[in-house]
N, CA, C and O atoms as a MOPAC input file, in Angstrom:
PM7 MOZYME 1SCF
protein

 N    -15.41100 1    20.98200 1    16.35100 1
 C    -15.33100 1    21.14700 1    14.92100 1
 C    -16.71800 1    21.33600 1    14.33700 1
 O    -17.70900 1    20.87800 1    14.90500 1
 N    -16.78000 1    21.99900 1    13.22500 1
 C    -18.06900 1    22.20500 1    12.57600 1
 C    -18.50900 1    20.91700 1    11.88800 1
 O    -17.70400 1    20.01400 1    11.66600 1
 N    -19.77600 1    20.84500 1    11.55900 1
 C    -20.30800 1    19.63300 1    10.94900 1
 C    -19.85000 1    19.46300 1     9.51100 1
 O    -20.02800 1    18.38300 1     8.94800 1
 N    -19.27100 1    20.47800 1     8.89600 1
 C    -18.81000 1    20.36100 1     7.52300 1
 C    -17.30900 1    20.11800 1     7.44000 1
 O    -16.72800 1    20.17700 1     6.35700 1
 N    -16.68700 1    19.84900 1     8.56700 1
 C    -15.24900 1    19.61400 1     8.59000 1
 C    -14.90800 1    18.29500 1     7.90100 1
 O    -15.54500 1    17.27900 1     8.18000 1
 N    -13.90100 1    18.28900 1     6.99200 1
 C    -13.53500 1    17.04000 1     6.31000 1
 C    -12.82500 1    16.04600 1     7.22200 1
 O    -12.68800 1    14.87600 1     6.86200 1
 N    -12.36900 1    16.48500 1     8.39400 1
 C    -11.65300 1    15.60100 1     9.29500 1
 C    -12.51400 1    15.19000 1    10.48100 1
 O    -11.99200 1    14.77500 1    11.51600 1
 N    -13.80400 1    15.30000 1    10.33700 1
 C    -14.71100 1    14.96300 1    11.42300 1
 C    -14.62400 1    13.47200 1    11.71600 1
 O    -14.58000 1    12.66200 1    10.79000 1
 N    -14.59900 1    13.10200 1    12.98100 1
 C    -14.47100 1    11.70400 1    13.39500 1
 C    -15.86600 1    11.08200 1    13.51500 1
 O    -16.41900 1    11.00200 1    14.61200 1
 N    -16.42100 1    10.65300 1    12.40900 1
 C    -17.75100 1    10.06600 1    12.45200 1
 C    -17.71800 1     8.55300 1    12.29500 1
 O    -18.77500 1     7.92600 1    12.22200 1
 N    -16.53600 1     7.95100 1    12.24200 1
 C    -16.41900 1     6.51200 1    12.18100 1
 C    -16.70500 1     5.90600 1    10.82500 1
 O    -16.83800 1     4.68600 1    10.72000 1
 N    -16.80300 1     6.70600 1     9.79600 1
 C    -17.10600 1     6.13800 1     8.49300 1
 C    -15.84100 1     5.53200 1     7.88500 1
 O    -14.77400 1     6.14300 1     7.93000 1
 N    -15.96000 1     4.34400 1     7.32400 1
 C    -14.79000 1     3.69600 1     6.73300 1
 C    -14.22400 1     4.47000 1     5.53900 1
 O    -13.01700 1     4.44600 1     5.29800 1
 N    -15.09100 1     5.15200 1     4.79900 1
 C    -14.59500 1     5.89800 1     3.64600 1
 C    -13.69400 1     7.05600 1     4.07400 1
 O    -12.74100 1     7.38900 1     3.37000 1
 N    -13.98100 1     7.66200 1     5.20600 1
 C    -13.12800 1     8.73900 1     5.70800 1
 C    -11.76300 1     8.19700 1     6.12600 1
 O    -10.73800 1     8.84000 1     5.90100 1
 N    -11.75500 1     7.02400 1     6.72800 1
 C    -10.48600 1     6.41600 1     7.13800 1
 C     -9.65300 1     6.02700 1     5.92800 1
 O     -8.44300 1     6.25300 1     5.90600 1
 N    -10.28800 1     5.45000 1     4.93000 1
 C     -9.57100 1     5.06400 1     3.71400 1
 C     -9.05900 1     6.29900 1     2.99000 1
 O     -7.92800 1     6.30600 1     2.50400 1
 N     -9.87300 1     7.33800 1     2.91400 1
 C     -9.44400 1     8.57200 1     2.26300 1
 C     -8.27600 1     9.21700 1     2.97000 1
 O     -7.34700 1     9.70400 1     2.32600 1
 N     -8.31400 1     9.22700 1     4.28600 1
 C     -7.20300 1     9.80400 1     5.05000 1
 C     -5.94000 1     8.97600 1     4.88500 1
 O     -4.84300 1     9.52600 1     4.80200 1
 N     -6.08600 1     7.66200 1     4.83800 1
 C     -4.92100 1     6.78400 1     4.65600 1
 C     -4.26900 1     7.03000 1     3.30000 1
 O     -3.04800 1     7.16700 1     3.21700 1
 N     -5.07200 1     7.08600 1     2.23700 1
 C     -4.49800 1     7.31300 1     0.91300 1
 C     -3.95100 1     8.72900 1     0.75800 1
 O     -2.97800 1     8.94000 1     0.03400 1
 N     -4.55700 1     9.68700 1     1.42100 1
 C     -4.01300 1    11.04900 1     1.39700 1
 C     -2.65400 1    11.08000 1     2.08800 1
 O     -1.73500 1    11.75300 1     1.62300 1
 N     -2.52700 1    10.35900 1     3.18700 1
 C     -1.24300 1    10.25700 1     3.87700 1
 C     -0.19900 1     9.60000 1     2.97800 1
 O      0.93800 1    10.06700 1     2.90700 1
 N     -0.57500 1     8.51900 1     2.29100 1
 C      0.35400 1     7.85600 1     1.37800 1
 C      0.77300 1     8.77200 1     0.22900 1
 O      1.94000 1     8.78000 1    -0.16500 1
 N     -0.16300 1     9.53400 1    -0.30200 1
 C      0.16200 1    10.47100 1    -1.37500 1
 C      1.12600 1    11.54900 1    -0.89300 1
 O      2.05000 1    11.92400 1    -1.61500 1
 N      0.91900 1    12.04500 1     0.31300 1
 C      1.80000 1    13.07700 1     0.85000 1
 C      3.20900 1    12.53000 1     1.05500 1
 O      4.18400 1    13.17500 1     0.67100 1
 N      3.32200 1    11.36400 1     1.64800 1
 C      4.63300 1    10.75100 1     1.85700 1
 C      5.27800 1    10.42900 1     0.51000 1
 O      6.47900 1    10.63500 1     0.33400 1
 N      4.49800 1     9.93100 1    -0.42900 1
 C      5.02500 1     9.66200 1    -1.77100 1
 C      5.53500 1    10.91800 1    -2.45000 1
 O      6.55300 1    10.88500 1    -3.14100 1
 N      4.83200 1    12.02600 1    -2.25600 1
 C      5.28600 1    13.29800 1    -2.81600 1
 C      6.61200 1    13.74100 1    -2.21700 1
 O      7.48700 1    14.24000 1    -2.92500 1
 N      6.75400 1    13.55800 1    -0.91100 1
 C      8.03200 1    13.90700 1    -0.27200 1
 C      9.16000 1    13.01700 1    -0.76500 1
 O     10.28700 1    13.47800 1    -0.94400 1
 N      8.86000 1    11.74800 1    -0.98400 1
 C      9.87300 1    10.82700 1    -1.52600 1
 C     10.26900 1    11.24900 1    -2.93800 1
 O     11.45100 1    11.23200 1    -3.28400 1
 N      9.29300 1    11.62400 1    -3.74800 1
 C      9.60800 1    12.07000 1    -5.11000 1
 C     10.43100 1    13.35800 1    -5.10600 1
 O     11.32100 1    13.52100 1    -5.94100 1
 N     10.14800 1    14.27000 1    -4.18200 1
 C     10.97300 1    15.47100 1    -4.05900 1
 C     12.40100 1    15.11000 1    -3.70200 1
 O     13.34500 1    15.66500 1    -4.26400 1
 N     12.56400 1    14.18800 1    -2.77500 1
 C     13.90300 1    13.75500 1    -2.36400 1
 C     14.64700 1    13.12300 1    -3.53200 1
 O     15.82700 1    13.39800 1    -3.74900 1
 N     13.95300 1    12.27700 1    -4.27800 1
 C     14.58100 1    11.63900 1    -5.43400 1
 C     14.98100 1    12.67600 1    -6.47000 1
 O     16.05400 1    12.58100 1    -7.06600 1
 N     14.12200 1    13.66700 1    -6.68800 1
 C     14.40800 1    14.64600 1    -7.73700 1
 C     15.64400 1    15.47800 1    -7.44000 1
 O     16.28900 1    15.96400 1    -8.36800 1
 N     15.99000 1    15.65300 1    -6.17200 1
 C     17.18300 1    16.42200 1    -5.83600 1
 C     18.43500 1    15.56100 1    -5.74900 1
 O     19.53700 1    16.08900 1    -5.59800 1
 N     18.28200 1    14.23700 1    -5.84400 1
 C     19.42900 1    13.34500 1    -5.70100 1
 C     19.68500 1    12.47400 1    -6.92000 1
 O     20.45000 1    11.51400 1    -6.82600 1
 N     19.08000 1    12.77100 1    -8.05100 1
 C     19.26400 1    11.93400 1    -9.24700 1
 C     19.84600 1    12.76000 1   -10.37900 1
 O     20.05600 1    13.96700 1   -10.26700 1
 N     20.09600 1    12.05500 1   -11.47400 1
 C     20.60500 1    12.69200 1   -12.69000 1
 C     19.60400 1    13.73900 1   -13.19200 1
 O     18.40300 1    13.63800 1   -12.94100 1
 N     20.10700 1    14.71600 1   -13.88500 1
 C     19.25200 1    15.82600 1   -14.31300 1
 C     18.23500 1    15.44000 1   -15.38900 1
 O     17.31800 1    16.21500 1   -15.66200 1
 N     18.37300 1    14.25700 1   -16.00800 1
 C     17.44300 1    13.89900 1   -17.07700 1
 C     16.05100 1    13.53300 1   -16.56100 1
 O     15.06300 1    13.77000 1   -17.25700 1
 N     15.94900 1    12.96300 1   -15.35900 1
 C     14.62200 1    12.59500 1   -14.84500 1
 C     14.16300 1    13.48700 1   -13.70200 1
 O     13.04200 1    13.33600 1   -13.21800 1
 N     14.99700 1    14.40100 1   -13.27000 1
 C     14.65000 1    15.26400 1   -12.14400 1
 C     13.37900 1    16.08000 1   -12.37800 1
 O     12.56700 1    16.18800 1   -11.46000 1
 N     13.16800 1    16.66000 1   -13.56200 1
 C     11.92100 1    17.43000 1   -13.74000 1
 C     10.65800 1    16.56900 1   -13.62300 1
 O      9.61800 1    17.03900 1   -13.16100 1
 N     10.76000 1    15.31400 1   -14.04200 1
 C      9.59100 1    14.43600 1   -13.98500 1
 C      9.27800 1    14.01900 1   -12.54500 1
 O      8.11600 1    13.98800 1   -12.14300 1
 N     10.31200 1    13.70200 1   -11.77900 1
 C     10.06700 1    13.32800 1   -10.39000 1
 C      9.61400 1    14.53300 1    -9.57100 1
 O      8.79300 1    14.39400 1    -8.66400 1
 N     10.14300 1    15.71500 1    -9.88500 1
 C      9.71000 1    16.91100 1    -9.17500 1
 C      8.24600 1    17.22100 1    -9.50000 1
 O      7.46600 1    17.54800 1    -8.60600 1
 N      7.88200 1    17.11800 1   -10.76100 1
 C      6.48600 1    17.33000 1   -11.16000 1
 C      5.56100 1    16.30100 1   -10.53600 1
 O      4.44600 1    16.62800 1   -10.13000 1
 N      6.02000 1    15.05300 1   -10.45600 1
 C      5.23500 1    14.01900 1    -9.79600 1
 C      5.05800 1    14.29600 1    -8.31100 1
 O      4.00500 1    14.01000 1    -7.74100 1
 N      6.09700 1    14.85500 1    -7.68200 1
 C      5.99800 1    15.22800 1    -6.27000 1
 C      4.98400 1    16.32900 1    -6.05400 1
 O      4.20000 1    16.28100 1    -5.10600 1
 N      4.99600 1    17.31800 1    -6.92400 1
 C      4.01400 1    18.40100 1    -6.82700 1
 C      2.60000 1    17.85300 1    -6.99900 1
 O      1.69300 1    18.21500 1    -6.25000 1
 N      2.41800 1    16.98900 1    -7.97800 1
 C      1.09600 1    16.39900 1    -8.22200 1
 C      0.63800 1    15.54400 1    -7.04500 1
 O     -0.52800 1    15.60500 1    -6.65600 1
 N      1.53900 1    14.75000 1    -6.47800 1
 C      1.17100 1    13.88300 1    -5.35200 1
 C      0.78500 1    14.69900 1    -4.12200 1
 O     -0.19600 1    14.37600 1    -3.45300 1
 N      1.53900 1    15.74400 1    -3.81700 1
 C      1.21000 1    16.57100 1    -2.64900 1
 C     -0.09800 1    17.33000 1    -2.88700 1
 O     -0.90600 1    17.47500 1    -1.97000 1
 N     -0.30500 1    17.81000 1    -4.10100 1
 C     -1.55700 1    18.50600 1    -4.40900 1
 C     -2.75400 1    17.55600 1    -4.25800 1
 O     -3.78500 1    17.94500 1    -3.71000 1
 N     -2.62200 1    16.32800 1    -4.73500 1
 C     -3.70200 1    15.35300 1    -4.58100 1
 C     -3.91400 1    14.96400 1    -3.12300 1
 O     -5.03600 1    14.67500 1    -2.70700 1
 N     -2.82700 1    14.95700 1    -2.34800 1
 C     -2.95300 1    14.61800 1    -0.92600 1
 C     -3.82400 1    15.63200 1    -0.19700 1
 O     -4.51700 1    15.27300 1     0.75500 1
 N     -3.80300 1    16.87300 1    -0.61700 1
 C     -4.66800 1    17.87900 1     0.00600 1
 C     -6.03500 1    17.94200 1    -0.66400 1
 O     -7.01600 1    18.32200 1    -0.02500 1
 N     -6.11500 1    17.57800 1    -1.93300 1
 C     -7.36900 1    17.62600 1    -2.67600 1
 C     -8.34900 1    16.55100 1    -2.22300 1
 O     -9.54700 1    16.81200 1    -2.10800 1
 N     -7.84900 1    15.34400 1    -1.96500 1
 C     -8.72400 1    14.21000 1    -1.65500 1
 C     -9.55800 1    14.45100 1    -0.39400 1
 O    -10.78400 1    14.38300 1    -0.47400 1
 N     -8.94800 1    14.73400 1     0.77700 1
 C     -9.79500 1    14.84500 1     1.97700 1
 C    -10.53900 1    16.17000 1     2.10200 1
 O    -11.53100 1    16.24300 1     2.82800 1
 N    -10.09100 1    17.21400 1     1.41900 1
 C    -10.74300 1    18.51100 1     1.58700 1
 C    -11.80400 1    18.80000 1     0.52900 1
 O    -12.72600 1    19.57700 1     0.78000 1
 N    -11.69200 1    18.19300 1    -0.64100 1
 C    -12.62300 1    18.50800 1    -1.72400 1
 C    -13.36100 1    17.28700 1    -2.24600 1
 O    -14.58700 1    17.29700 1    -2.35500 1
 N    -12.62800 1    16.24900 1    -2.56400 1
 C    -13.23000 1    15.09800 1    -3.22200 1
 C    -14.13900 1    14.28700 1    -2.29900 1
 O    -15.28200 1    14.00800 1    -2.66100 1
 N    -13.66500 1    13.90900 1    -1.13700 1
 C    -14.48400 1    13.09500 1    -0.23200 1
 C    -15.74200 1    13.80700 1     0.25300 1
 O    -16.80700 1    13.18900 1     0.25700 1
 N    -15.67600 1    15.08600 1     0.66500 1
 C    -16.93100 1    15.75400 1     1.04000 1
 C    -17.92300 1    15.85600 1    -0.11600 1
 O    -19.13300 1    15.76300 1     0.09400 1
 N    -17.41700 1    16.04600 1    -1.33300 1
 C    -18.33300 1    16.11800 1    -2.48400 1
 C    -19.00200 1    14.76500 1    -2.73000 1
 O    -20.18300 1    14.71100 1    -3.07300 1
 N    -18.26200 1    13.68800 1    -2.55900 1
 C    -18.85900 1    12.36000 1    -2.74000 1
 C    -19.85000 1    12.04200 1    -1.62700 1
 O    -20.87200 1    11.40300 1    -1.87700 1
 N    -19.56500 1    12.47600 1    -0.41100 1
 C    -20.49300 1    12.22600 1     0.69000 1
 C    -21.78100 1    13.02400 1     0.51700 1
 O    -22.86200 1    12.52400 1     0.83000 1
 N    -21.68100 1    14.25600 1     0.02400 1
 C    -22.88100 1    15.05300 1    -0.22600 1
 C    -23.72400 1    14.44400 1    -1.34300 1
 O    -24.95200 1    14.53000 1    -1.32100 1
 N    -23.06900 1    13.83900 1    -2.29900 1
 C    -23.77400 1    13.23600 1    -3.41900 1
 C    -24.56300 1    12.00000 1    -2.99800 1
 O    -25.63300 1    11.72300 1    -3.54200 1
 N    -24.02400 1    11.25100 1    -2.01800 1
 C    -24.69800 1    10.04800 1    -1.55500 1
 C    -25.94600 1    10.35500 1    -0.72600 1
 O    -26.96200 1     9.66700 1    -0.83100 1
 N    -25.85100 1    11.39200 1     0.09200 1
 C    -26.94500 1    11.62000 1     1.02800 1
 C    -27.66700 1    12.80700 1     0.78400 1
 O    -28.61600 1    13.11200 1     1.50600 1

């Protein structure tokens, strides 16, 4: 892998925490999608929108946010 890869295994605790929360956001987004297709139509748009937001954040955190914070520190 290249040295700028966001999934580089360098043993930093912040990378592990970021990956863990990204995983939780992705799973949460899938749960919200499932709920939105199985509930009453009054809350379905909100749960679907929340699912889209959660999945988008799950990809945003490890690919954009964490590398930007690491560059800022060092």
